[in-house]
N, C-alpha and C positions, 0 to 999 in steps of 0.2 A: 238548753239552747241559748245562744248569745243574744246580745241586744239587736232588736229589730229596727233597722234604720228606715225601712219603708213604712210610713205611717198612713198615708192616704193615697188611693190608687183611682183613677178616672178610667172607666171602661166605656169606650164608645163604639156602639154597634147599632145598626138599625134593626137587629133581630133581637127582641127582648130576651128570648131564651139564652142567647150567647152571653148577654150581660149578667143574667142569673148564674150561669155556670162560672164565669169569672169570680163572682162574689162567693159562690160555694167553695171554690177551690182556695180562696185566700182568707176566708173568714177564720179558719181553724188556727191561723198563725196570728190572729189579733190585728189584721190589717183592715182598716176602713176602706170600703170601696163605694164609689158613687158612680152612677150609671147615667149616660146620655144616649139618646137614640138618634142624634144628628150632629153634625159639625157645629151648627149654630147653637144648639143647646149646650154642647161642650164648651164652646167659647164663653157663653154666659156664665157657667160654673167656673170656668178658669179664672175669670175676672174677680170672682167672689172668694175663691179658695186657693191654697197652695197644694200641689199635688206632687208627690214624690216620684210617681210613675204613671205613664199614660199607656193604655192598651187600645190601639186603634184598629177598627176594621178598615181594610184597604178599599173594599167595594161598598160604598154607600151612595144613595142616589143623588142627594144634592151637593155634598161636599165629600170627596173621598178621603181616606186617611192620609194620603200624601199631601193633599192640599191643607188638611187640617194641621199636620206636622209642621208645614211651612209657616202657617199663621201662628202656631204656638211659639216657634223660634223668633218671631217678631215681637213677642211680649217681653218687656224689659225683665220682669222677675224670673224668666227662664233663660 
């Protein structure tokens, strides 16, 4: 298999089982996954880390995936 360019993935879902499924699917390829259960938790992680990919749940209670994506676009490093 060729070089893996995706090194770190942030999975954001308010259902912990869904985050565990993302981790299970990606770990075999050596991809590090970090999970957040809310948009606010995700933003805190984003400011401390650099992620190659975001997997966002569209329907979350406080901040949905679309709102979170807009906030991520506003961060300079992305």
